[in-house]
N, C-alpha and C positions, 0 to 999 in steps of 0.2 A: 897402638894409637889408639884404636876404636875402643878398647876396654878402658883404657884412661880417660877418654871422654865420657864414656858411659858411666864412669864412677866418679863423674863431676870434678875431674882434674885432681883426684887424690891419689898420690902415689902409693901411699900406704894400703889403701883399699884394692888399688889395682895390683899390687904385689900379692895380697892376700888372695884374690880372686884367681890370679894366674899360677898361684903356688910357687912363687920365686921371691926373691930377696928384694927389697926396696931399692937397694942400691943398683940392682939389674935394670929394674924399671927406670930409674933415674938416667943412668947411661944410655938406654935405648931411646930415652926421651931426648936427650942431648944430641944423640946422632941423628935423629929424624929433624930436630931443630936445625941442624946444619944443613940437612939436605932440602928443607923448605926454602922457597924463594923470601919468605917473610916469617919472622918469629912467630911461633906457635900462639905465644901469649897474646899477640897482635892480631891473630887470626883463628882464633878457636872455632868459631861458627862457620866459616868457609871451610876448613878442614874437615870438620864433622860432615858438612853437607856432602862434601866429595867422597869421603869414605862411604857414607851411606848409598851415593848414586852408584858408586863403583861395587857396592854389596848387590844392589839391584841388578845391575848389568851382568854379572856372574851368574 
């Protein structure tokens, strides 16, 4: 998710950066979207901020 957000929500660039297939990225994003209380598309900034805070805390 963090890579996807840092790549400005581009699944193609995310797949290239993670050395994986684009469909794998799309499946993982769909799974994350299922787990989130609100859809990622409606909540991109909050999710990005939460991931950044989590990174700082570790």
